[in-house]
N, C-alpha and C positions, 0 to 999 in steps of 0.2 A: 503493500499499499503506499509506503513511503516514495518508491520510484514513480507511482503514478502521480502523487501530488507534486512532486519535483518536476517531471515531465510537463505538466500542466502549467507550471508557474515559470518554467525556464524560458525566456525570450529567444535563446539561441536555437532550442529545439523547435519552438514555434515557427522562426524564420526558415530553419532547414525545411520543415514540412510545407510552408508556403513555396519556397523554391522548387522543391520536389514536384508540387503540383503544377507550378508554371511550367516546368521542364517538360512533364507529360502533356500539357497542352500544347506547347511549341512543338513537340515531336509530332503529335497529331496533325499540326498544320504544315510540318515540313514534309511528311511523307508524300502528298500529292504533287508538292513541287519536285522532288526528287524523281518521282515517276515520270512527270512531264519532261525533265531534263534527260533521262534515260531515253524516253521515246524520240525526243528530238535528236539525241546523239546517234540512235539508230537510223534515222532518216537522213542524216548528214553522212554517216558512214556508207548507206546505200548509194547516195548520190555521188559521193566522191569515187566509189568504186566503179560506177557507170562512166564517170568522167575520165579517169585516169586512163582506160584503154582507148577511148575516143580522142583524147587530146594528142597524144603522141609526143608532147614537148615536155622536158623536164622542167623548165621554167614555169610553165602554167600550173602544174600540179604542185609546185613548191609554193606558189602564191595561195592557192586553195588551202593548202594545209596551215599556212601562216595566218590566213584570215579565220579559218576554223578554230585554231588554238587560241587566237585573240578572242573570239566570241565565247569560247568556253571559259577563258580567264575571267572575262568581264561578268559572266554569269556567277562563277564561283566567288568573285570579289563582292558582288551585291548581296550575297547571302551573308 
């Protein structure tokens, strides 16, 4: 019983509990965003695979990869 009363009165434990609840809410919001990013990455992968054989030049594919990496970095930084 002493532990229960200490846990209810301790502001650190209360703050920890609130932070864990916020973390759970954020993870629920983050999951759809991660799924969308994964789907978009698959689309980009498919289009780059189609573009590579058709282009035939090394410079063109390098530019596509650089743009793709920059786009992915900006999405990652935004999170």
